[in-house]
C-alpha positions in Angstrom: -76.3 10.1 -34.2 -75.0 8.2 -31.2 -72.6 5.2 -31.6 -73.4 2.4 -29.1 -70.2 0.9 -27.9 -69.9 -2.9 -28.3 -67.2 -5.2 -27.0 -67.9 -7.4 -30.0 -66.8 -4.7 -32.4 -63.9 -3.1 -30.3 -60.7 -4.4 -31.8 -58.7 -3.4 -28.7 -60.9 -5.3 -26.4 -61.1 -8.4 -28.7 -57.3 -8.5 -28.7 -57.1 -8.0 -24.9 -59.6 -10.8 -24.1 -57.8 -13.2 -26.5 -54.4 -12.6 -24.9 -55.9 -13.0 -21.4 -57.4 -16.3 -22.6 -53.9 -17.5 -23.6 -52.5 -16.7 -20.2 -55.4 -18.4 -18.4 -55.2 -21.6 -20.5 -51.4 -21.7 -20.2 -51.7 -21.5 -16.4 -54.1 -24.4 -16.5 -51.6 -26.4 -18.4 -53.8 -26.5 -21.5 -52.8 -25.8 -25.1 -54.0 -22.2 -25.7 -56.6 -22.2 -28.4 -56.6 -18.4 -28.7 -53.0 -18.4 -30.1 -54.2 -19.7 -33.4 -57.1 -17.2 -33.4 -54.6 -14.4 -32.9 -52.3 -15.6 -35.7 -55.2 -16.0 -38.1 -56.9 -12.6 -37.5 -54.1 -10.4 -36.3 -51.3 -10.9 -38.9 -49.7 -8.4 -41.2 -52.2 -9.0 -44.0 -55.3 -8.2 -41.9 -57.1 -4.9 -41.4 -57.7 -6.0 -37.8 -54.0 -5.7 -37.1 -53.9 -2.2 -38.6 -56.7 -1.1 -36.4 -55.3 -2.8 -33.3 -52.0 -1.0 -33.8 -53.9 2.3 -33.5 -55.5 1.2 -30.2 -52.2 0.0 -29.0 -50.5 3.3 -29.8 -53.1 5.3 -28.0 -53.0 3.0 -25.0 -49.2 2.9 -24.6 -47.7 6.1 -25.9 -47.4 8.9 -23.2 -46.8 12.6 -23.6 -47.0 15.1 -20.7 -47.6 18.0 -23.2 -51.3 18.4 -24.2 -50.4 19.6 -27.7 -48.3 16.5 -28.4 -51.0 14.3 -26.9 -53.6 15.9 -29.2 -51.3 15.6 -32.3 -50.8 11.9 -31.5 -54.6 11.4 -31.3 -55.3 13.3 -34.6 -52.4 11.4 -36.4 -53.9 8.1 -35.3 -57.4 9.1 -36.4 -55.9 10.2 -39.8 -54.0 6.9 -40.1 -57.2 4.9 -39.5 -58.7 6.3 -42.7 -56.3 4.0 -44.5 -58.1 0.9 -43.0 -60.5 -0.8 -45.4 -63.7 -0.6 -43.4 -65.5 -3.2 -45.5 -62.8 -5.8 -45.0 -62.5 -4.8 -41.4 -66.2 -5.4 -40.7 -66.0 -8.8 -42.3 -62.9 -9.8 -40.3 -64.5 -8.7 -37.0 -67.6 -10.8 -37.9 -65.5 -13.9 -38.6 -63.3 -13.3 -35.5 -66.3 -13.1 -33.2 -67.8 -16.2 -34.9 -64.6 -18.1 -34.2 -64.5 -17.0 -30.6 -68.1 -18.2 -30.1 -67.1 -21.6 -31.5 -64.3 -22.0 -29.0 -65.7 -20.3 -25.9 -68.8 -19.5 -24.1 -69.5 -16.0 -25.4 -71.2 -14.7 -22.2 -68.2 -15.7 -20.1 -65.7 -14.5 -22.6 -67.0 -11.0 -23.1 -68.1 -10.4 -19.5 -64.6 -10.3 -18.2 -63.5 -7.1 -16.6 -61.4 -4.9 -18.9 -58.6 -2.6 -17.8 -58.7 0.8 -19.5 -62.3 0.0 -20.6 -63.2 3.7 -20.8 -60.2 4.6 -23.0 -60.9 1.6 -25.3 -64.5 2.5 -25.6 -63.7 6.2 -26.3 -61.2 5.1 -29.0 -63.9 3.0 -30.6 -66.2 6.0 -30.7 -63.6 8.2 -32.3 -62.6 5.7 -34.9 -66.2 5.2 -35.9 -66.7 9.0 -36.0 -70.5 8.8 -36.1 -71.3 10.2 -32.7 -72.7 13.6 -31.8 -70.2 16.4 -31.2 -70.5 16.1 -27.4 -69.8 12.4 -27.4 -66.9 12.9 -29.7 -65.5 15.7 -27.5 -65.8 13.7 -24.3 -64.1 10.7 -26.0 -61.2 12.9 -27.2 -60.8 14.3 -23.7 -60.7 10.8 -22.2 -58.1 9.6 -24.7 -55.9 12.7 -24.4 -56.0 12.6 -20.6 -54.9 9.0 -20.8 -52.0 9.8 -23.1 -51.0 12.6 -20.7 -50.7 10.2 -17.8 -47.3 9.5 -16.2 -44.8 9.2 -19.1 -43.2 6.1 -17.7 -45.8 4.5 -15.3 -44.6 2.2 -12.7 -46.4 -1.1 -13.4 -47.6 -3.2 -10.6 -45.2 -6.0 -9.8 -47.9 -8.6 -10.6 -48.3 -7.2 -14.1 -44.5 -7.1 -14.7 -44.3 -10.8 -13.6 -47.1 -11.8 -15.9 -45.5 -10.1 -18.8 -42.3 -11.9 -18.3 -44.2 -15.2 -17.8 -46.0 -14.8 -21.1 -42.6 -14.6 -22.9 -41.6 -18.1 -21.8 -42.0 -21.0 -24.2 -44.7 -23.6 -23.3 -42.4 -26.1 -21.5 -40.9 -23.3 -19.4 -44.3 -22.0 -18.5 -45.5 -25.4 -17.4 -42.4 -26.0 -15.3 -42.7 -22.6 -13.7 -46.3 -23.3 -12.8 -45.4 -26.7 -11.4 -42.7 -25.1 -9.2 -45.0 -22.3 -8.0 -47.7 -24.8 -7.1 -45.3 -26.9 -5.1 -44.0 -23.9 -3.3 -47.6 -22.8 -2.6 -48.5 -26.2 -1.1 -45.3 -26.1 1.0 -46.0 -22.6 2.4 -49.7 -23.1 3.0 -49.9 -26.6 4.4 -52.4 -25.5 7.0 -55.0 -24.6 4.4 -58.0 -26.9 4.2 -58.9 -28.6 0.9 -61.9 -26.3 0.3 -59.6 -23.3 0.8 -57.0 -24.7 -1.7 -59.8 -25.4 -4.2 -61.1 -21.8 -3.9 -57.6 -20.3 -4.5 -57.0 -22.6 -7.5 -60.4 -21.5 -9.0 -59.4 -17.9 -8.4 -56.1 -18.3 -10.3 -57.6 -20.4 -13.1 -60.6 -18.0 -13.7 -59.0 -14.6 -13.0 -60.0 -13.6 -16.6 -63.4 -15.3 -16.4 -65.3 -13.3 -13.7 -68.8 -14.9 -14.5 -67.5 -18.4 -14.0 -65.6 -17.4 -10.8 -68.7 -15.6 -9.5 -70.9 -18.7 -10.2 -68.4 -20.8 -8.3 -68.3 -18.4 -5.3 -72.1 -18.3 -5.1 -72.3 -22.1 -5.2 -69.8 -22.3 -2.4 -71.7 -19.6 -0.4 -74.9 -21.7 -0.7 -72.9 -24.8 0.6 -71.4 -22.8 3.5 -74.8 -21.5 4.6 -76.2 -25.1 4.4 -73.3 -26.4 6.5 -73.7 -23.7 9.1 -77.5 -24.4 9.3 -76.7 -28.1 9.8 -74.2 -27.4 12.5 -76.6 -24.9 14.2 -79.2 -27.7 14.5 -76.7 -29.8 16.5 -75.6 -27.1 18.9 -77.2 -27.1 22.3 -75.7 -23.9 23.6 -78.3 -21.2 22.8 -75.8 -18.4 22.7 -73.5 -20.2 20.2 -76.6 -21.1 18.1 -77.7 -17.5 18.0 -74.2 -16.4 16.9 -74.1 -19.0 14.1 -77.5 -18.0 12.9 -76.4 -14.3 12.9 -73.3 -15.2 10.8 -75.4 -17.3 8.4 -77.8 -14.4 7.8 -74.9 -12.1 7.1 -73.5 -14.3 4.3 -74.9 -13.1 1.0 -74.3 -14.3 -2.6 -72.8 -11.9 -5.1 -75.5 -10.1 -7.1 -75.6 -10.0 -10.9 -74.1 -6.6 -11.3 -71.2 -7.0 -8.8 -67.7 -8.0 -9.8 -65.5 -10.4 -7.9 -63.0 -8.7 -5.7 -60.2 -9.9 -3.4 -62.4 -9.2 -0.4 -64.9 -11.8 -1.7 -62.2 -14.4 -1.8 -60.9 -13.5 1.7 -64.5 -13.6 3.1 -65.1 -17.1 1.7 -61.8 -18.3 3.0 -62.9 -17.1 6.5 -66.3 -18.8 6.1 -64.5 -22.1 5.3 -62.3 -21.6 8.4 -65.4 -21.1 10.6 -67.2 -24.1 9.2 -64.1 -26.3 9.7 -63.6 -25.1 13.3 -67.3 -25.6 14.2 -67.3 -29.0 12.6 -64.3 -30.1 14.6 -66.0 -29.0 17.8 -69.6 -30.1 17.1 -69.1 -32.9 14.6 
């Protein structure tokens, strides 16, 4: 039997997406709706919290020794037997139902997940219904993760976000206001469309489908503006160059994720349109 992994049933992923949503909503200056969801479904009386603690342990604990890493995994799997599966299934069903009430499910669950492979492998091991090969591969994945650097150096951006999330609401809003003011002071030369793009990038960093849709809409607008400018240009060489650039600009396909390069490219497209507009009207 093969267990099909599902984000909807993976407690580690559900918790990760909810905490990301809290960060995203806080940055926007909104009251995070996900906080109440976490409090309701991940408290000391729920089976979801018991299962999440196992995910968390396997994600965060590090051993360089393979024997210790294997013992940790086996201990966690043994501990999971104490979780009431019937209640757990009901709690997951109600949690997903709550998420769908508050958010667009497609946007919510399509966000890119760090450590996705480890979380998916953990799910397969906890379900313990896969074939021997799938179980073995999942064990290897989790053990290799545990045996990573004992004290990994976290990226500075991740460390900053962790500290930011510890602030109370008023402090977070004040911090965001100061950062926004500093940003506007430093990047006074950015055009309005460039500033809007960067704001969308910050707001929707945890919502890749919405960000991708925004970028594709802007790409369509840029191509239209370049075509409009090209029609006004009398110099045949300049017209050819504009048309070549226009043909090179492609929207993001369904399967692709949003990367920093996509943002940089769109910023450059804006710059080109702005410069051509100032010259050719």
